[in-house]
C-alpha positions in Angstrom: -31.2 -0.3 3.8 -28.1 1.0 5.7 -25.6 -0.5 3.2 -27.0 1.7 0.4 -25.6 4.9 1.9 -22.1 3.4 2.3 -22.1 1.8 -1.2 -23.3 5.1 -2.7 -20.5 6.9 -0.9 -17.8 4.5 -2.2 -19.1 4.6 -5.7 -19.3 8.4 -5.7 -15.7 8.7 -4.7 -14.2 5.7 -6.7 -11.4 7.9 -8.0 -10.0 8.1 -4.5 -11.0 4.7 -3.1 -9.6 2.7 -6.1 -6.0 3.9 -5.9 -6.1 4.0 -2.1 -7.2 0.4 -2.0 -4.5 -0.7 -4.5 -1.9 1.1 -2.4 -3.2 -0.6 0.7 -3.0 -4.0 -0.8 0.5 -3.4 -2.1 1.5 -2.0 1.3 0.3 -5.0 3.3 1.8 -7.4 0.7 5.2 -5.7 1.3 4.7 -6.2 5.0 3.7 -9.8 4.4 6.9 -10.3 2.4 8.9 -8.9 5.3 7.3 -11.3 7.7 7.7 -14.3 5.4 11.3 -13.3 4.7 12.1 -13.9 8.3 10.7 -17.5 8.0 11.6 -18.6 4.5 14.9 -18.7 2.6 15.3 -16.0 -0.1 15.5 -18.7 -2.8 12.5 -20.6 -1.5 10.2 -22.2 -4.2 7.1 -21.7 -2.0 4.4 -20.5 -4.3 3.2 -17.9 -1.7 6.7 -16.5 -1.3 7.1 -16.3 -5.1 3.8 -14.5 -5.4 4.7 -11.9 -2.8 8.1 -11.4 -4.5 6.6 -11.0 -7.9 4.0 -8.5 -6.7 6.3 -6.4 -4.5 9.5 -6.4 -6.6 8.7 -3.1 -8.4 8.2 -1.4 -5.0 11.4 -2.9 -3.6 13.4 -1.9 -6.6 12.2 1.7 -6.4 13.1 1.9 -2.7 16.5 0.3 -3.5 17.4 3.2 -5.7 17.4 5.7 -2.8 18.5 3.3 0.0 22.2 2.5 0.7 23.4 -0.7 -0.9 24.6 -2.0 2.4 21.0 -2.2 3.7 19.6 -5.7 4.3 16.7 -6.8 2.2 14.3 -6.8 5.1 15.1 -3.1 5.6 14.2 -2.4 2.0 10.9 -4.2 2.5 10.1 -2.2 5.6 11.1 1.1 4.0 8.8 0.1 1.1 5.9 -0.4 3.6 6.6 3.0 5.2 6.9 4.8 1.8 3.6 3.3 0.6 1.9 4.4 3.9 3.1 8.0 3.3 2.0 7.8 -0.3 -1.5 6.9 0.9 -1.5 9.7 3.4 -0.4 12.2 0.7 -3.1 10.9 -1.6 -5.7 11.5 1.2 -4.4 15.0 1.9 -4.4 16.0 -1.7 -7.9 14.8 -2.4 -9.2 16.3 0.9 -7.6 19.7 0.4 -8.7 20.0 -3.2 -12.3 19.4 -2.1 -12.8 16.1 -3.9 -13.6 14.2 -0.7 -16.3 15.0 1.9 -15.2 16.4 5.2 -16.1 14.0 8.1 -18.7 15.4 10.4 -19.9 18.0 7.9 -23.6 18.0 7.1 -24.8 18.4 3.5 
């Protein structure tokens, strides 16, 4: 069964895949908020918009601390997306260089 090898690999390295997946979900939710922000009003009562705002507000507030106050909200959202991307990349580099992840192409 070919799925057994993949599933065993994911379960073996759960300590990397779980935070990486959470960051990816958050990253793309921030991107979705940026796209929806172009379509919907900031005070919209749309339940999808409110969900996106509730989930991504912690990221946006963290980015707002280091971003100039004159920046438009969509800029904050896009910076949040970029910062989460870099956080995922740093997570990968740290785990790979510490030897906690397998090197692609290496045989065991």
